[in-house]
C-alpha positions in Angstrom: 119.0 93.1 94.5 118.3 93.4 90.8 120.8 92.5 88.2 120.4 96.1 86.9 122.0 97.5 90.0 125.2 95.4 90.0 127.3 97.7 87.8 126.2 100.9 89.4 126.6 99.6 92.9 130.2 98.6 92.1 130.8 102.2 91.0 129.1 103.5 94.1 131.6 101.7 96.3 134.5 103.8 95.0 136.5 106.0 97.3 135.4 109.6 97.6 137.2 111.9 95.0 137.5 114.7 97.5 138.3 115.0 101.2 136.0 118.0 101.8 134.2 118.2 105.1 130.4 117.9 105.6 130.0 121.7 105.6 131.7 122.2 102.3 129.9 119.2 100.8 126.6 120.5 102.0 127.3 123.9 100.3 128.5 122.1 97.2 125.3 120.1 96.9 123.1 123.1 97.4 125.2 125.1 94.9 125.1 122.2 92.3 121.3 121.9 92.6 120.9 125.7 92.5 122.9 125.8 89.2 120.6 123.1 87.7 117.5 125.0 89.0 118.5 128.3 87.6 119.6 126.9 84.3 116.2 125.1 83.9 113.9 127.8 85.2 115.5 131.1 84.4 117.6 130.3 81.3 115.2 127.6 80.0 118.1 125.3 79.3 117.4 121.7 78.4 117.5 119.5 81.5 120.3 117.3 80.0 122.6 120.3 79.6 121.6 121.7 83.0 122.3 118.4 84.7 125.7 118.1 82.9 126.8 121.6 83.9 125.4 121.1 87.4 127.4 118.0 87.9 130.6 119.8 86.9 129.7 122.7 89.2 129.0 120.2 92.0 132.5 118.7 91.7 134.1 122.2 91.5 132.4 123.5 94.6 133.4 120.3 96.4 137.0 120.8 95.5 137.3 117.6 93.4 139.7 117.5 90.4 137.9 118.2 87.1 139.1 115.0 85.5 137.7 112.9 88.4 134.4 114.8 88.2 134.1 114.1 84.5 134.9 110.4 85.0 132.3 110.2 87.8 129.7 111.9 85.6 130.4 109.8 82.5 130.5 106.5 84.5 127.1 107.3 86.1 125.6 108.3 82.8 126.8 105.1 81.1 125.7 102.8 83.9 122.3 104.4 84.1 121.6 104.3 80.4 122.9 100.7 80.3 120.6 99.8 83.2 117.3 101.5 82.1 117.8 102.8 78.5 116.6 99.6 76.8 113.6 99.4 79.2 112.5 102.9 78.4 112.8 102.1 74.7 110.7 98.9 75.0 108.1 100.8 77.1 107.9 103.5 74.4 107.4 100.9 71.6 104.6 99.1 73.6 102.9 102.5 74.2 103.1 103.4 70.5 101.7 100.1 69.5 98.9 100.5 72.0 98.0 104.0 70.7 98.4 103.5 66.9 96.6 100.1 66.7 93.5 101.6 68.4 94.0 99.3 71.4 93.9 102.2 73.8 90.7 103.5 72.2 89.3 100.0 72.5 89.9 99.9 76.2 88.4 103.4 76.6 85.3 102.7 74.6 84.6 99.3 76.2 84.8 100.7 79.7 82.8 103.8 78.9 80.0 101.7 77.3 79.6 99.9 80.6 79.8 103.0 82.9 77.5 105.9 83.4 76.5 108.5 86.0 78.4 108.2 89.3 80.5 105.3 88.0 82.1 107.5 85.3 84.9 109.1 87.4 85.8 105.6 88.6 85.8 104.3 85.0 88.2 107.2 84.1 90.6 106.2 86.9 90.6 102.6 85.6 91.2 103.7 82.0 94.0 106.0 82.9 95.7 103.5 85.2 95.6 100.7 82.7 96.7 102.9 79.8 99.2 104.7 82.0 101.2 101.5 82.8 103.2 101.4 79.6 102.9 105.1 78.5 104.9 108.1 79.5 102.9 110.8 81.3 102.8 113.3 78.4 101.8 110.6 75.9 99.1 109.4 78.2 97.7 112.9 78.5 97.6 113.4 74.8 95.9 110.0 74.4 93.3 110.5 77.2 92.4 114.2 76.9 90.3 113.7 73.8 88.3 111.0 75.7 88.0 113.2 78.8 86.7 116.1 76.7 84.3 113.9 74.7 82.9 112.2 77.8 82.4 115.5 79.6 80.7 117.0 76.6 78.4 114.1 75.6 77.5 113.1 79.1 77.1 116.7 80.3 79.6 116.1 83.1 81.7 118.6 84.9 85.1 118.6 83.2 87.0 118.4 86.5 84.7 115.5 87.7 86.0 113.5 84.7 89.4 115.0 84.1 90.9 114.8 87.7 90.5 111.0 88.0 92.1 110.5 84.6 95.0 112.8 85.5 95.4 111.1 88.9 95.6 107.7 87.3 98.3 108.8 84.9 100.3 110.7 87.5 100.4 107.9 90.1 101.6 105.4 87.5 104.2 107.9 86.3 105.6 108.5 89.8 105.3 105.2 91.5 105.2 102.3 89.1 108.0 100.9 86.9 108.7 100.7 84.0 108.4 104.5 84.0 111.9 106.2 83.9 111.9 107.8 87.3 111.0 104.6 89.4 113.4 102.6 87.2 116.4 104.8 87.9 115.5 105.0 91.6 115.3 101.2 91.7 118.7 101.0 90.0 120.3 103.6 92.3 119.3 102.1 95.6 119.6 98.4 94.5 115.9 97.6 95.0 114.1 94.6 93.6 111.9 95.7 90.7 109.2 93.1 91.2 108.8 93.8 94.9 108.8 97.6 94.2 106.1 97.0 91.5 104.0 94.9 93.9 104.3 97.4 96.8 103.9 100.3 94.4 100.5 98.9 93.3 99.5 98.5 97.0 100.3 102.2 97.6 99.0 103.4 94.2 95.4 102.0 94.5 94.2 103.9 97.6 96.3 107.0 96.6 94.6 107.2 93.2 91.2 106.7 94.7 91.7 109.6 97.2 93.4 112.0 94.7 91.1 111.0 91.8 87.3 110.4 92.2 87.1 111.6 95.8 89.1 114.9 95.3 87.3 115.4 91.9 84.1 116.2 93.8 85.7 119.2 95.4 87.7 120.2 92.3 84.5 120.3 90.3 82.9 122.7 92.8 86.0 125.0 92.9 86.4 125.1 89.1 83.2 124.5 87.2 84.0 124.8 83.5 82.8 123.1 80.3 85.0 121.1 77.9 86.6 123.6 75.5 85.3 122.9 72.0 88.5 123.8 70.2 90.6 121.3 72.1 88.8 118.1 71.0 91.3 116.6 68.6 91.0 113.6 66.3 91.5 110.2 68.0 94.4 108.2 66.8 92.5 105.2 65.5 89.7 106.9 63.6 91.3 106.0 60.3 91.6 102.3 61.1 89.2 99.7 59.5 89.6 97.4 62.5 91.3 97.4 65.9 92.3 94.7 68.5 89.7 93.4 71.0 89.4 94.6 74.6 90.5 91.4 76.3 93.6 90.8 74.2 94.6 94.5 74.5 94.4 94.5 78.3 96.2 91.1 78.5 99.1 92.5 76.3 99.4 95.6 78.5 99.4 93.6 81.7 101.8 90.9 80.5 105.0 92.5 81.7 103.4 93.5 85.0 102.2 89.9 85.6 105.6 88.4 84.7 107.5 90.8 87.0 105.0 90.1 89.8 105.3 86.4 89.4 109.1 86.7 89.7 108.7 88.8 92.9 106.3 86.3 94.4 108.5 83.3 93.6 111.5 85.1 95.0 109.7 85.7 98.3 108.0 82.3 98.6 110.8 80.0 97.3 113.8 82.1 98.2 116.3 79.6 96.8 118.5 80.8 93.8 119.2 77.1 93.0 115.6 76.2 92.6 114.5 75.4 89.0 111.3 77.3 89.2 113.0 80.4 90.6 115.6 80.2 87.9 112.9 80.2 85.2 110.9 83.1 86.8 114.1 85.1 87.4 114.6 85.0 83.6 111.1 85.6 82.3 110.3 88.1 85.1 113.4 90.2 84.5 112.3 93.7 83.2 114.1 93.3 79.9 112.6 89.9 79.0 109.1 90.9 80.4 108.9 94.1 78.4 110.5 92.5 75.3 107.9 89.7 75.5 105.1 92.2 75.7 106.5 94.1 72.7 106.8 91.0 70.5 103.3 89.7 71.6 101.9 93.2 71.0 103.1 93.2 67.4 100.7 90.4 66.8 97.9 91.1 69.3 97.8 94.8 68.6 99.6 95.6 65.3 98.6 92.7 63.1 95.1 92.7 64.7 94.7 96.3 63.5 95.7 95.2 60.0 99.3 96.6 60.1 101.6 95.3 57.5 105.2 94.5 58.3 106.2 97.9 56.9 103.7 99.7 59.1 104.9 97.8 62.2 108.5 98.8 61.4 107.4 102.4 61.0 105.5 102.4 64.3 108.5 101.1 66.2 110.8 103.6 64.5 108.5 106.5 65.3 108.2 105.4 69.0 112.0 105.7 69.5 112.6 109.3 68.3 110.6 111.1 71.0 112.4 109.3 73.9 115.9 110.6 72.9 115.4 113.6 75.2 114.1 111.4 78.0 117.1 109.0 77.7 119.6 111.9 77.8 117.9 113.5 80.9 117.8 110.1 82.7 121.4 109.4 81.7 122.6 112.9 82.8 120.7 112.4 86.1 122.6 109.2 86.6 125.8 111.1 86.0 124.8 113.7 88.6 123.9 111.0 91.1 127.3 109.3 90.6 129.1 112.6 91.1 127.1 113.2 94.3 128.2 109.7 95.6 131.8 110.0 94.5 132.4 113.3 96.3 131.3 111.7 99.5 127.7 113.1 99.8 126.4 109.7 100.7 128.3 109.6 104.0 127.2 113.1 104.7 123.6 112.1 104.3 124.2 109.1 106.6 125.7 111.4 109.2 122.9 113.9 108.9 120.1 111.2 109.2 121.8 109.7 112.3 122.3 113.0 114.1 118.8 114.3 113.4 117.0 111.0 113.8 115.0 111.5 110.6 113.5 108.3 109.2 115.2 107.4 105.9 111.8 107.2 104.1 110.7 110.6 105.3 114.2 112.1 104.5 114.0 110.7 100.9 110.5 112.2 100.5 111.6 115.6 101.7 114.6 115.7 99.4 112.5 114.7 96.4 109.9 117.4 97.3 112.5 120.1 97.5 114.0 119.2 94.1 110.6 118.9 92.6 109.5 122.3 93.8 112.8 123.8 92.5 113.1 122.2 89.1 109.5 121.3 88.2 110.6 117.9 86.9 109.4 114.7 88.6 112.1 112.7 86.8 114.9 115.1 87.8 113.6 115.0 91.4 113.5 111.2 91.5 117.0 110.8 90.0 118.7 113.4 92.1 117.0 112.3 95.4 117.8 108.7 94.6 121.5 109.6 94.3 121.5 111.5 97.6 119.8 108.8 99.6 121.3 105.7 98.0 123.7 105.1 100.8 120.8 104.9 103.3 119.8 101.7 101.4 122.9 99.8 102.6 121.8 97.1 105.0 118.1 97.6 104.2 115.9 94.6 103.4 114.3 94.0 100.0 111.1 95.5 101.3 112.7 98.5 102.8 114.6 99.5 99.7 111.4 99.1 97.6 109.6 101.5 100.1 112.6 103.9 99.8 112.0 104.1 96.0 108.3 104.7 96.5 109.0 107.5 99.1 111.2 109.2 96.5 108.5 108.7 93.8 105.8 110.2 96.0 108.0 113.2 96.8 108.7 113.8 93.1 105.0 114.5 92.5 104.6 117.2 95.1 102.8 120.5 94.0 103.3 120.8 90.3 103.4 124.6 89.4 104.5 127.0 86.7 108.0 125.4 86.2 106.5 122.1 85.3 105.7 121.3 81.6 102.8 119.1 82.8 101.2 122.1 84.5 101.0 124.0 81.2 99.9 120.9 79.3 96.9 120.4 81.6 96.1 124.1 81.7 96.0 124.5 77.9 94.1 121.2 77.2 91.5 122.0 79.8 91.2 125.7 78.9 91.9 126.8 82.5 93.6 129.9 84.0 96.8 129.6 86.0 94.7 130.0 89.2 92.2 127.3 88.2 95.1 124.9 87.3 96.7 125.4 90.7 93.3 124.8 92.5 92.8 121.5 90.6 95.9 120.0 89.1 98.5 121.3 91.6 96.4 120.4 94.6 95.8 116.9 93.1 99.5 116.3 92.7 100.1 117.4 96.3 97.4 115.0 97.5 99.1 112.2 95.6 102.4 113.0 97.1 101.2 113.4 100.7 98.9 110.4 100.7 101.5 108.3 98.9 104.2 108.9 101.6 101.5 108.3 104.2 100.8 104.8 102.9 104.5 104.1 102.4 105.1 104.9 106.1 102.2 102.8 107.1 103.6 99.9 105.1 107.0 100.3 106.7 105.3 99.8 110.1 103.5 96.7 108.9 106.2 95.1 106.9 
């Protein structure tokens, strides 16, 4: 169990705030989710407001006192932001340093210089996966699209042959690998170990991204054969810099938090003695907060100062990185409030009863719930947060490995079939100059492949481990 989950688990143990039966609770859950879906899709309300109103509606439909519903929501919001808010902020700072210093461009240019022909789609997967580790999906797209368009144009490649692998790399990182917001909140909600989830997430992510990226790209390029749109090739972020950090040091900086968290996970498994001196040290340096903080501090020198940034420029970069994540933090926090409301009205026990009566494996149930919410709301993050709240009680009594796989099952489900209610759908459509039909044939199918292949590998791992 991670230290992040202690507070929220304490809150989860509270007595239900309503004595409603399973039938009423089931109707309340469907109604609460329906309210969120309608507010987001029909009325275009911001997800933060939709989740807040949906939480209040959930409590009302379940017959819970309004004061208790408000308390549940605010408690969940506070615990969630306390648990993952700082990590999201640190991830945003690292991503901004990577982009503004030219470090991301350095990674891209170095790999592209050594790749050509048939190796190019594989190079794009590698680039997107490395860059996608510390970046939010939308930021990654904005950063990588210029590269995809330039490579497709200069090398005379099919746009889908180059673009799909890059999008697959970013999407898999976003859905399965912490420190992205969705996986972090799911880890917090079910009490999973972050290091173990990260390690198993990489095991699932590698084959998934290969199948959904370079392999699927061959078919996507046949279905949608279009050139790179000339008007969508923007200026790259680092073109105004006189110098930029080297390839090796940039990759090392990006991988630092990942390595620290993996070392902690490995020591926890091998040593498994909380009183051991080595494990005490790795528990500290491998904690998400310290690992990401270390990467940010190191990045200020290896990325910022290497690009010639002054102290003032570094301060400005950090400041600019935090403003765009305000919306993300509010959505994640409200999602945590919705999750806590679900738990406090007694939905957890209802889910346990349901899974026992129907004999549905917990991992598959978690995936199906995330798929349903993803299709309804269009948001991978909302799907992950809501599903994590619904299936959190299933994690009771699970081993460290099983809870990690539960998080990955939720993450895989949250990526299923992106369509017209997903902002990412329109982002890809506009950048690549495709029609709605072409976007569904390529992007939407790719997301579905990631989701299905992802849960397939999660279920396989559950059999082995």
